[in-house]
N, C-alpha and C positions, 0 to 999 in steps of 0.2 A: 857608401860605396856600392858599386853595381857589378857583381861577379856571378858567373855561372848561368847566365841567361842568354847566351849568344844566339842559340837556335830560335828561341821564342822571340827575341828582339828582331831577328832577321825576318821571321814570318810576319810580324806585326808591321814592321817598316815597309815590307813589300806590299802588304795589303793597303797601307796608306797611299803608296804611290799608284797602285792599280785603280784606286777609286777617285782619281782626279776628275773623272767625268761621269762615272756610273756609281750609284750608291749601293751600299750593302751594310750589314751589321756584323761586327766582330765581337764575340763574347770571350773575355779573358777569364778563365775558370781557375779556382784554386781555393785552398783553405784560408782562413783569416790569418793575416800577417805574413803570407807567403811571398808577397812582393808584386801583386797585380798592379797596384797604382804606380809603383816605381817603374815597372815595365812599360806601362802606357806612357808615362811621362818621358822616358828615355826615347821611345819610338817617335813621339811627337817632336822632340827636339832634334832628332836625326832626319826626319822627313823633310821633303822639299818645302821651301818657304812659300808664302802666298796663300796659305790655307787659314781660313777663319777657324778659331777653336773656341767652342762654347763648352762649359762643363758645369756639372752639379752632382751632388751625391744624395742618394736616398737615405732616409733616416728611419730607423725602427720606431721612433717616437712620433713620426709624422705620416704613418701609413694611412691615416684617416683624412689627411689633408688632400682634398681632391685636386689633382693636377700639380701637386706641390713640386714634384721632381722637375717637370718641364718648365714650370713658372720660374724656378730657381735658375735653370739653365739659360733661359731666355731673358732673365731679369734685366740685363744691361741694354737690351734691345726694345724693351717695352716703353711705349710713349705714355704720357699722362692720360690720354684717352683710353689706352689699353688698361691702365691701372683702374680707371673709373669703371670700365666694363667688369674687371675682375672683382672690384669691391661691391658693385651694385647689381650685377646681372647673374644669370644662371650658368650652370656648368656647361651647358651646350654652347652658349654664346662664347664663353671663354675658350672652349675647345676649338671653335671655328676661328677665333682670333689667333690662337697658337698655331693652327694649321697655316694661316696666312703668313705668320712670322716665319714658319719653316720654309714656305715657298720663297719668301723674299730673301732670306739669308742664304738659301741654297742656290742662288743664281751664280755664285762663285764656289770653288772647292771649300768645303766646310767639314770640320770634324766636331761631332757632338759626343762628348765624353760623359757617360753616366755611370757613376760609381755605385757599388752596392745595390745592384738591380734587384736582389732578393728582397729588399725592403721597399721597393717602389710601390706607390699607391696604384690601385686598380685603374683609376681614370687615366693616369699617365701611360700605363701599359696598354690600355684600350686605344689611346691616341696614337701610340707607336704602331699598333697593329693597323690602324687606319693609314698611317704614313707609308706603311709597307706596300700599299697598293700602287704607289707611284715612286717608290724609293729608287728603283732601277733607272728612272728617268733623270734623277738629280745627282749632282756631284757632292753627295752627302754621305759621309762615313760615320756611322754610329758605333762608337766603341764603348762597350759595357764591361764593367768588372762584376763578377758574380761569384759569391762564395759557394763552394761545393757543399751540397746538402742532399739529404735523402729525398727521394721522389715525393714522398707524402708531405714533405715540408715546403714544396714548391706551390705557390698560390695558383689557383686555376687560371687567373688572368695572365700570369707569367708563363705558365705552361702553354696556354693558347697562343701567346705571342711567339714563343720559340717554335711552336709547331707550324704556325703560318709562315714564318720566315724560312723555315726549313723547306716547306712545300714549295715555296716560290723561289728557291735556290738563292736566297739572299743572306744566308747565315753561315758564318765560319766560326769555329771555336778553337781557341788556343789554350791548352791546359798548362798551367804553371806548376810543375812538380816540386817536390821538396829538393833542396840542394844536396848534392852528394857530400859525403864526409870530407873529402879533400878540399872542396870549396869552403866548407864551414871552417875547417882548420885555417885556411888562408885568411878568412875574414877575421878570426880571433887573433891570429898572429899580427895582422895589421893594426888591430885595435890595441893590443897589449904591447906590441913591440918585441915580443919574445917568441920562442919556439914552444909549441903546444905538445905536451906529453903528460903522462901520469894522470893525476886526479882532475886536472883541468880538461884533459881529453875526454874524461867521463862526463863532465858537464856539457861539453860540446855535443857528445852523442845524445844527451838528454834533451837537447833542443830539437831533435828530430828533423833537422834540415829546414826548420822554419827561421828565416832570417830575422824577423822581428823579435822572436823569442831569444834568439842567439845574441843579437846586439844588445837588447835590454838587459839580459842576464850578465853579459860581460861588463857593460857599463856599471851595473849595480855592484859587481865585484870590485871594479876599479874604484868606485866611489867609496866603498867600505875599506879600501886599502887591503883587500884580501888577496891581491896578486902581486908578487914581486918577481923581479928578473934576476936569475942566478948568474954568476960570473960566466958560465958556459952559454948564456943566452936563452936558457929555458925559462918559460913563464911558469912560475910555481904558485900553486894555490896554498895560501897560508892558513886560511880558515874557510869554513863552509857556512856562511851566514844565512843562506837560503835553503839549507838542508841538503842531504845526500841525493835526493831525487827531486830537483826543483821543477816547478810548473810555472807557466807564464803568469798566472794569477799571483803566485807567491812572490815572484820577482817584482811585479808591478806594485803589489801592496807594500813590499819593503821599500821600494822607491818612494812611494807616497808617504811612508812613515817619516821620511826626512823633512817633510813639509810641516809648516806650522798648523795647528789645529784649525784656525780660522780659514786658512787656504784650503785645507782638505774639505771642510764643510762647504766652502764656496764651490769647489769642484764637483762635489756630490749634487749640489743644487743645479749646477750647469748640466750635469749628466742627465738630470730629469728632463731638460729641454731638448736633448738630442745630441747627435755628434756635431751639429752646427747650430748656432744660436745667435740672436742679435744681442748687442750690448745693452740695449734698452730693456729687453725682456729679462736679461740677467739681473739688472738693477731692480726691476719691479719685483721679481720673484725672490731675490735675496733680501728685499726689504731694507736695503742700505743705500746711502748716497754714493754716487760714483767715486767721490773722493776717498771713501772708506774701502772701496773695492780695488782701487788702483794698486796698493801695495801687494795685495793677494794675487792679483793678475800678474804683476811683475814676477813674483816668486814662481807662479805656475809656468810662465813663459820661460824663465831661466832654467827650470827643471825639465823642460822639454815636453810638458803635458799639453799645452795649448799652442795654437798658431793663429795668425790673422788670416781670415778668408777674404774679406773685402772691407770697405770703409765702415760698415756697421755690423759686421759679423765676425765672430770668433768660432773656433772649432777645435776639437781634440785632434792631436797630431795623428792618431790612429783610432779607428772605432773600437778596437779592443780595449783601449784605455777607458773609454766610457762604459763598456760592458763590465769591466772589472769593478769600477766604482759602483755600479748599480747592483752587481752581485753581492757586494759587501753589505748591502742594506737588506734586511729581511723583506720578503715580498709584501707582507701585510703593512709594514711601515712605508715601503716604497709607494704602495697604492694610496695611502693616506697623504703622503707628500704630494702626489699628483693632484689630489683634491685641493690641497692648500695652494698649489701653483695655479689651479683653475680659478680659485677665489680671488687671489691677488691680481691675476690677469684681467678678470672680469671687472674688478673694481677700477682698474687702470684704463679700461676702455680698449683692451686688446680685441682683435677680431673675434667674433663669436665662434667661428669654426676652430680657431686655435684653442680657445677656452674649452670648447666641447671635446676636442681631442684629448685633453688632459683629464677632464672629468670622466670620460668613458674608460679611463684606465684605473679609476678608483672603484671600490665596491659600491653598489647602489645603496644609498641611504634614503629613507623615506623623506627626510627633511630636504633632500635635494630634488625631489620629483617635480616640484613647481618650477624650480630653476631649469631643469632639463626641458620642460615644456616650453619655457621662454626661449631657450637656446635653439630648440627645434624650429620654432616659428621664425626665429631670426636667420636661421641657416637654410630654410626650406628652398629658397630660390638659388642661392649661390652654391650650396653644398647639399643637394637633395639626399644623397646616400647617408651623409652624416646625420641629417635631420631624421631620416627613417630609423637609423640605429638608436637615436635618442627616444623617439616615439616607441620603438619596440621595447626598450628598457622600461619605460614608464608603464606600458601596457602589461608587461610581464610581472611587474612588482606592485600592481594595484588590483583590487578586486573589481568584478564586473559592475558593481553598483557605485564605484568611486567616480566622481566627476572627471578626475585626471585620466582614468582609464578610457572614458568616452572621448576626451580631447585627443588622446594619443591615437586611438583607433581611427578617429575621423581624419587625423593628419596622415596616417598610413594609407587610408582609402584614397585621399586626394592625390598623394604621391604616386600611387599605383595607376590611377586614371591618367595623370599627366604623362606617364611613361608608356601609355598604351596597353596596360595590363588590366583590361576591363573586368575580367573574371575575378581577379583578386580584389579589385576595387569594390565590386558589388557585394562580395562576401564580407569584407571589412565594414562597409557602410551599413549593411544589414545588421551586423553585430552591434554596431554603435547605436543604431536606431532602436534596437531592442532594449536600450537602457534609458535612463532619465537624462535627456540631452540638454546641456546648457543653452540658453536662448541665443547667445552669440555664436554658437557652433551650428545650431540647427539649419540655418539657411544654406550654408555651403555644403553641409553634409547631405541634405536632401537633394541638392542639385547634383552632387557627386553620384548619389545612388541612381537617380533617374537617368543620368547620362550613361552610367556604366551599364544599366539594364538595356538601353537602346543599342549600345555598341556590342552587346552580347546577343542582339537580335531578339530580345525578350520584349517585343514591342507592346503587347497588351499590358504587361505590368508597368512598363515605363510610362505609357499614356495614362494609366489609372493613377499612378503615384503623382505624376505631374499635375493632373487636373485636381487631385485631392489637395495638394499643397498650394495650388493656385487659389483655392477657396479658404485656406486655413487662416484662422485668426492668430495662430501661434507665431506667425512671422510677419514682418513689416510689409507694407504695400509694395515697396521696391523689390523685395524678394518674391512676393507673390507674382509680380510682373515677370520676373525671370522664369518662374515655373510656367506661367501662361504662355509666354513666348516660346518656351521649349516644347510645350505639350503637342504642338503641331507636328514636330519632327517624327515621333513614333506613329502619329496618325498618318503621316505621309507614307511611312514604310508599310503600313497596313493597307495602303492602296486607296485611302479616302482623301483624295486631293481637295475636294470642296470643303470637307471638315477641317483639313489641315490649313487651308487658306483662311477660313473663318477664324481659327485660333491665332493664326499669324497676324491678321488684321487687328484682332482684339488685343493681342499681346503687344503689338507695336504702339497702339494707342495708349494703353495703360503705362507702358514703359516710358513713353514721351511725357506723360502727365506727371509721373513720380520721379522722373529724371534718372532712370536706370538705363544708361547708354549701352551697356553690354547686352541687356535684354532687348533693347530696341534693334541692335544689329542682328541678334539671333532671329528675331521675328521678321525683319526686312529681308534677311538672307533666305529664309524659308519661303516667304511670299514670292521673292524674285525667282527662286528656283522653280517653284510651281508654275509661275508665268512662263518660264522657259520651257518647261515640260509641255504646257498646253499650247505653245506656239504664239503667245502674246509677247513677241520678242522685244518690242519697244518698251513695254511695261517692265519686262524682266530687267532690261538694261537700266531703266530709271530707278527701280527699287534697289537693285544691287549697287548702283552707283551711290545712292544715298547711304546704303549700309557701309560701303567702303569709306566714304567721306566721314561718317560718324566714327567708325573704328579708327581712322587716322587722327581725328581730332581728340578722341578719348581712348588712347591705347590702354588695353588691359587684356588679361587672358580671357575674360568673359566676352570681350568684343571681337575676339578672333576665333572662338571655339567653333563657329559655323563656317570657318574659312571663307569670308566674304570676298577676298581678293581673287581666290581661285575660281569661285563661282561666277564672279563678274567677268573674268577672263574667258570662261567657257561661254557665257551668254553673249559676249561681244563676238566671239568666233561664230556662234550660231547665227548671229545677226549680220554676219559678213563684214564686221568692222574689226579687222585684224590688227590695225595700227595700235601699238601700245600694249598688246596682249602679253608679249614676253616680259616687258617691264613690270606689268601688273603682277604677273606670276612671281617674279623675283622679289617684289616688294612684300607680297604675302609670305614668301619663304623667309625673308629676313626678319619680319615681325614674329613669326612662329619661332625662329631660332632665338630671338631676344627673350621670349617668355618661356623657352624650354618646352614648347608645345609640339611634341613629336608627331602627334596625329596631324597637326597642321602642316608639318613639313612633308609628310607622306602625301597629304592631299594635294599640295602644290605640284608635286611631280606626277601624281596620278591624273589630276585634272589637266595639268599642263600637257601631258602626252595626248589627251583627248582633244584639247584645243588646237594642237598642232597637226592633228591626224590627217587633215585634208590639204593643208597649206605648206607643209614642210617636207623636206626630203626624209626618207624613211629612217636613215641613220640618226637623224636628230630626234625623232620620236623614240627610237630604240634607246638612245642615250638617256632620255627622261625616264623610260621604264627601268633601265639599269640603275639609275639614281634612286628610284622608288625601292627597288629590290635591296639596295645597299642599306637602306634606312630601316626596313621593317623588323629585321632581326627576330626577336621573340615576342613582338607585339601581337595583341589579339586583333587590333584594328589595322587592316591591310588594304581595304577596298579591292580585294583580290579578284572579284569577278570581272569587272570591266578591264582591269589591268591584264589579266590572263587572256581575255577575249581579244583585246587590242593587240597584244603581242602575237597571238596566233595569226591574226589577220596580217600583221606586218611581215611576219616570217613567211606566210603564204605568198605575199607579193614578191618577196625577195628570193625565196628558195623553192616555193611550191607548196601545195597543201600537205604533201606527205611530211615535210619538215615541220609543219605547224601542228601535227597531231600530238606531239609531245606536250604542248601547252593546252590544246583543246581537251585532252584526256583529263586534265586537272580541274576542268569546269564541272559543276553540278549538271548532270544530264537533264534534270528538270529544275531549272532555276527557281528558287523560292524568292518571291518578291520581298518578303520580310527580311531576307538576308541582304538584298541590295535593291532598293527601289529608287535610287538616286540617278542622276544624269549618267549616261553611259551604259544603260541596261541593254541597248541595242548591240553593243559590242559583245556582250555575253552570247547572244544568239548568233551573231555573225561568226564568232569564234567557234561555237559548237558546230556550225555547218561545215567547218573545215575537215572534220572526220569523214563525212560522207563525200565531200569533194575529192578527198584523197583517194577514195575508192571509185571515183567517177560515177557515183550514185547520185545523179543530179536530182532525181525525184525525191530521194530522202533528204538531200540538202534543202530542197525547196520546202519540204514539209517542216523542217526545223525553222526556217525563216518565217513561214506562214504562222506557225505556232507563236513565234516571237512577236509577229505583227499583231496577232489577236491579243496576246498578253499586254502589249504596250497600249493598244487601242482601248482595251477594257479599262486600263488604269488612266486613260485620258492623257497618255504620254505621247502627244502628237509629234514632238520633236524627235523622239526615238523612232516613231514610224517613218519620219522623213529620212532618218539614217538608214533604215532598212529598205526603203522603197525601191531604189534603183536595182539593188541586188535581187530583190523579190521579183520584179517585173522581167528583168533579163533572164533569170532562171525559169520563170513561167513560160516565156516564149520558147526557150530551149526545150523544156520538158514537153510542151504541147507539140513540138515538132517530132520528137522521138517517141512519144506515147500518144498516138492519135486518140485512143479510146478514152484517155483522161483529159484531152485538150479542152473540152467544154468547161468542166469544173475549174481547171487550172486558169483558163483565160477569164472566167467570170471573177475569180478571186483577184486576178491582176487588174481587171477593169475597176473593181471596187477600190483597190489601192490607188489606181490612177486618179479616180475621182477625188479621193481624200487629199492626195498630194496637190491637185489643182486648187482645191478649196483652201488648203493650207498656204499655198503660195499667194493666193488672192488676199488672205488675211495679212500678209507681210509683203506688200507690193514693192517695197524698197530693197528687198533681199534678193539680189539677182540670181544667186545660185539656186535658190528654191524655185524660182520661175524656170530656170534651165532644167532642173530635174523633172518638174511637172511636164514641161514640153517633151523631154526625152522619153519618158515612160508612155506618154500619149503617142509619140511617134513610133516607138517600138511596137505598140499594139495596133495602131490604126493609120497613122499619117507619117510615112517615112520622112517627108520633107520637114516635119516638125523637129526631127532629130538634128538636122543641119542647123536650124535656128537655135536649138538648145546648145549645140557646140559653140556657136558664135557668142552666145551669151556667156557661157562658162569661161570662154577665153578671156573675158574682161574681168574675171575674178582671180584671186590668188589661189584658188583651189586647184592645184596642178594635177593631183591624182584624178579628181573628178573630170577635169578637162581631158586628160588622156583617155579616160574610159569613154567619154562622149565622142571624142574624135574617132576612136575605134568603132563604136556603134554606128556613127554617121557614115564612115567609110563603107561599112558592110550594107548599110541601108540604101545607098545611092544606086542608080541603075548601072549595069555592068559597063557600059561604054562611057560613063562620066569621067572626065579627066580630073575632076576634083577628088575622086576616090583615093588616088595615089597620094595626093598632098595631105589628105586627112590621115591616111594610114601612116605616113612618115611623121606627121605631127604626133600621133599617138605613140609611135615607137620612140621618138625623141623625148617626149615628156616622161614616159615610163623610165627611160634610161637615165634622165637627169635627176630624177628623184630616187634612183637606186632600186626600182622595181624590176630587177633582172629577170625574174620568172615571167613577169607580164610581157616583157620584150620578146622572150622566146615563144611564149604561148600565142601572143597576138601575131607575131610574124608568121608562125606556122598556120594560123587561121587565115591570114591574108593570102598566103600562098595557095591554101586549099580552095579559097573562093575566087582565085584568079585575079587578085589585086596586085599589079606589078610594082612592088616596092623595090626601088633601085638602090637605096642606101644600104650599106652593110649593117649588120646587127650592131646596135649601139649599147650593148651591155657594158657596164663599167669593168675594166680589168681588175684583177684581184691584187695586183702588186705594182708598185711604182707610183710616181706622182699622179698619173692619170687615174689611178684608182681612188684618189681622195675625192670626197664630196666637196661641194662648195663651202659648207661650214667647216670641214676639216682643213680646207685651203686657208680659210680665214684664221683658224686657230694656229696653223703652221706659220702664217705671216706674223701673227702676234708673238709666237715663240721666237721668231727671228729677231724681234726687237728686244728680247730679254724679258718680256712681260711674264709675271707670275700667274699662276692659276686664278687667284682672286681678281687680279687686274683684267685678265681675259674675260672672266665671268662678268665683270661689271661692264666692260666695253661691248660684249655681245648679248647682254641681257639674258644670261643663262646662269645656272647654279655652278658652284665649284665642282660638285660631283659630275655634272654633265661635261664640264671641261676635262675632268680626269678621264672620262670615257673617250672623248675625242682624241686626247693626247695619246692614250694607249692604242687607239686605232691607227693613228698616224705612224707611230713607231713600228707597229706590226706591218703596215702596208709598205713602208719605206725600207724595212729591214734594218732599222736603226735601234740603238739602245737608249740614247739619252736625248734630252731637250737640246743640249749643246750641238749634238750631231745634226738635229733637225735644223737649227739655225744655220749651220755651215752648209747644209744641203740646199736650203732656200737661197742663201747668198750666192752659191755657185750657179744655181738655176737662173737667178736673175742676171748674173754676169753672162751666162750662155745666151739668154734671150736677147740681152743688149748687143752682144757681138753679132748674133744672127740678124738683128735689125740693121746693124751698120753695113 
């Protein structure tokens, strides 16, 4: 029966109706047994039809099961391919798949009911936090029941989720209080059929307004024939079988005492599995055939202890029943029972993550340490946090000289490196290497150590260790090849490109000979990146194409650690071959996700933003940078220098240098090459110059760029010099005009840069934009007519920002009476406006006006609100939303990542003043109708 909850029911039902289009989270709070689940069920039954309802409950026994809560909730929607991913792949790949399922199911009004959120696993809570980024856009209502608990009992992951939801205005809480005495009396009178007074009323008060306690107690009294109905209709208590001050535990235990001993034992076994459990697992753990369990299950069902959840799962009617059963077993005995459960499950071939979850609830026994190591190895990809906990247990319960201690420490080091925690990885690897390392552990451990050292910018140590192990007889030739192939990377970071190239060539040759495909990719990727640096663009594309082909043919974590796909995408962009760059970046991102390689995901977005920097609209580049930011979290490896520099430059184009100072100030004022000597170093210097540009100190900005030029030239990074060249020469001409005393030195430097850019273009005659830049700088310094030719050349390339800049320079370079000046000026303004460089439109237009160029068209800066404020990419995304496409579908069609799509959708909603994807679809449909009517 459902009494006394009218206000709470009204609030929850209203919330269900209000979220038919826009999502939010409602948390139903209350103590155990207070009626949270019943309230949710009643609200769902009264809410409007047409809503998909998915549900699952967290379980205290399964808090170590990564993503368990959401896997259960989406179980009916998962395909065979989904289940294969879950069984075989890493937690990150499963997370991405569950996000895709969330997007697909939430195309229609959906309620996701998650019971007992206080027991949810951290991975599920983290995924819900991620979903909150776009929840307001979806017709998804997440209803959670949460047991009231002390603040210190709330897990950090749950506390973080609730805080984020509250900050984003997505959280509502409905507290379910204890029932008033009058309602409790009504319930008892309906159960007994009599009037409640006297001793029975005392029992009602003892229930404390908790409906579960109350109903269980009354049913126990009725079952024991302890209540009779007097002639005057009063329900009289004949005896007090559960004592004068009953508790819920006492009531439950008395209820259980009426069951047969075998059934009680079976229920205790089931309680070890959790509040919900599969019939198969119960049979395995009970050690009895199903035919023997059937009579016990019937008795438990008849007594109201169990209920059917789905075709293969049973559950306790209330989690408090399970808690009482477990509390009746001494803690030490309960722990040993969990170990027995783990043994039986492992013997039966149950998933290793489930086995490990039970084993971790037992006290650590030295005889189990080898078993723990095996389970850690088997769960390392699918459940890395569980594997880490197993390794930590082994490491803690073994001595430093114990082989198992080394294996556990090595596993922890590798897990730390994969998650981007290089500092932790190097400390752990160093500890393990200080012991007697087993031969089968040594190769992976030494690679972990050298990689972690490099990612911490300890380049000298990394190089020394790599070359030492490349010559060691302690490891096999294939493993020596891996070290030799890697040794060039720290050498590159130390600025020795020739030495790095030599090691890359030697490493690739040895790796090919011994058949180590991962090492071959590492060496080819390094050699290809160096060729890109040095301006041998055809060679760079060839080497990196071979690296990608090898990585695709032989997929492994080792074959993608040097992010060959992202490096090839950047090299293709450098060579002016932009077709397929976006698809290549997404392929690299997907492979990194499959292997749980977080650093590779970060690289895909960081290098992706650089590859798009001259060919895409600025908001697309910003979306990639936002995706990078959403991934890095607490990682040590962030590629932060080029990312911050690029963002500073994009903000300067959009809002002006003053707005870019926020990001420029985060850059190291004297960039250390050992911190970042990879592709994109020019962006660091260009970003740093924004601080001086914001103060209109052009001479200081020029000095920053000249320092950067010398830095890159000294390291033979000619591609980085090409990135700096146009800015450097344009600023040189400006400073020479306003500081005549310094003009000679400034122009000498500029001519030096011009000569190098010309030579660089000659080395790559098929790269049109390089020829255009070389012509432009020559024209700015000596031959104005060359600027016009440069603009015409650049117009044939997809580099729209560079074309706008050259059109602006050409307009100013032509004679005052030339009619072509205005056309070039308007071309510059149009290109700036179309890519979203609003500040450049304002600046350039003011400059044209000052020099007397008669620009006739109005300023083409994009409005900040309404359909016309959308960029072309945002228009494409909006059109996809109108078809009902999900974020993963849009990402696949546009060759961008899901995170990039999320950024675009958020921008669209903000610019159109809408709340949900459905509203965008309606808006687009009406716009198309209006356009059609106008055409008619």
